[in-house]
N, C-alpha and C positions, 0 to 999 in steps of 0.2 A: 149322179148317185153320191150320197154322203157317205164317206168312208170312216171307219174307226182308225185308220192308219194315221200316225203322227210322224211327220218327216223327221229324219235324223241321220246321223252318220256313225252311230255306235256299232260295236261288234255285232249285236243282235240285228240291227238294221241291215248290215251287209251280209249276214248269214243267209244262205239259200233257203227259199221257202220250203222246199221239200225236206231239207234236213231239219228245220225247225218243227214242222208238223210231225215228222217221224219221231223226233226226240220227245215231243209233247205227248204223242200217243203212247210211247213206251213208258214215259213218266206216269201218265194217268193209269196205265195198266199196273205198274209197280205199286202205286199208292192204293189201288183197289185190291190187288191180290196179296200184297205183302203182309198186311195185318191178319188176313184170313189164314195164310199159311204159317205165319209165326206170330201168334197173338201177343206174345210178350214184347214185340217191337212196336206196338200201336202208338204209344206216346212218343217214342223216338222218331217214328216215321212222320207223325204229325208235325213235330218241331222242325224236322228237316224240310218238310214240304213248305212250311211258312218261311223258313230261312232262305230257301232257294228262290221263292217268289219275290221276297224283299230284295235279295241280291240282284235279281233280274231287273227290277225297277231301277236300281242304282246304276247298273251297267248300261241300261238302255237310255236313261234320261238324266243321269247324274244324281248327286246326293240331294240337293235342294229341290229340283223339279220332280225328281222321282218320289221324294217324301210327300210332296204336295199331291201328286197324282195318286199315291197309295192311300193317303188319308181321304181323298175325295171318293175313291172307289169303296173304301170301307164304310163311309157315311152313306153312300148310295144304297148299299145292301145290308146295313146293320140289322134291319128288322128281320131279314131272311135268316141271318146267322143266329139271331136271338131266338126266333121260333124254332129253328132246327136244334139249337142247343137245349131248349126247354123240353122238346119232345124226346130227344135222345137221352136227356138226363132222367126222365121218368122211365123210359124203356130199358136203358142200358146201365144207368148209374152215372155218377159224376165223372169218374176217370175215363171211362169208355166214351162218354158223350163229348168231353173236351177233345179227346184224341180224334174222334170222328169228324167233329166240326173243324178241327185244325187241318185235317187232310182236305176237306172240301174247300176251305178257305184258301189253302195253298194252291189247289188245282184251279179254282176260279181266277185267282190273281195271275197265275201262270198263263191261263187262256187270254186274259186281258193283255198281257205283254205280247203274246203271239200275234193277236189281231192288231195291236198298235205298232208293231214293228214290221208287219208284212202287208204288202198291198193286196187288195182284193183280187186283182187280176192275176197276181202270182199264185194265190191260193187256189183260184179257179183252174189255172193251168196245171197245178199239181193234181187236182182231182181228176181232170181229164186225162192226164198222162198215166195215172194209176188205173183208170177204168178202161182206157182204150185197148191195152193188151188182153184184158179179160173178155172183150167182145170177140176176140179171135179164137177163144178156147172152144173146142167142139162141145156141143150140148149146152154149156153154160152161156156162151154168147147169144145163141138164138133164144134161149129161155129169157135172158135179160131183155133182149130186144122185144119179145112178145109182150112183156109187162110194161113196156115203155121206158125202160132204164137205158139211156144212152149217155155217153160221156158229155156231149154238148148240153144235154138237158140237165144233167146233174151239176155241171159247172154253172149253168145259168141259174139254177135254183139256189146254189150255194152263194153266188154273187148277190142275188136278190135278198136272201136272208141277212147276209152280213151288212149290206148297204141299208136295209130297212132298220136294223138295230141302231145304226148311227143316226138315221133319219128320225126315228121315234125318240131317241135320246135328246136330239136337238129340239124336237117339239116340246118335250117335257120341260126342258130348261126355259124355253120361250114362254110357255104357259105360266110357269111359276114366277118368272120375272114380271110378266104382265100383270098377274094377280097381285103380286107384292107392290107394284107401283100404284095399283088402284086401292090398296088397303084391304084386300080380300084376306080373310083369315085362312091360314095355310093348313086346313084340314085335309086328310087324304082325298075325300070326295071332291074337294074344291078343284083339284087338278087332274084326278083320275078320269072323271067323266068327260071333260073336254079332250083329254088325250085319246080316249077310246073313240070319240067321234072323229077326230082327225086321223086316227089310225085306220078306221074303216074307209074314210075318204081316200087315204093314200093307197089302200089295197085296191079300191075300185079304179083309181087312176092307173096303177100298175097293170091291172088286168086289162083295162081298155087299151093301154099302150102295147101290151103283148098281142092282144087280139088284132090290133091294127097292123101288126107286123106278121100276122099269120102264124103266130106261135100258140099252140093249144096246150 
């Protein structure tokens, strides 16, 4: 499996996966509910969100490497932020739009740091550890079991999703490099269509591998 994890020895790398995921969940909840409860803090919360995310890049990978990774992540999703800003600008106005996009930007960058400083196996273990006690709760446990929600299945699904993101990202880079070396014009359709074909092939391969192991 191709992981999003990048090896390192920073404070964030050494931090337990459960603590990082818990802090991230609380941080995401605060960024979502804070402006709704206190509308006047919208711009301040957005600025704090981006500042925390940028600081996390520096803490995890240093100033130089962290800045390069941050710029690369911003370039990869600039169109998403641009479309979101334009839509929010029309609906909410300029100030609220900038504050909203700032919160989303900070949250996405923070999620990048979590996945890059935490091994997939560690995140899967956290998911299973959280769900396992729930399976022993009367009524709730049997209900979850009836609909097919089991800790090992959730952990497997989480691991597959995270590894697939890394795999598709690597495929996109390979396609764009191959097309650039052949002089293909870098329009969106020039690399999106091959990526979709390879993504479907990857999904079929994963499905076949799971079926061969008796996992439904």
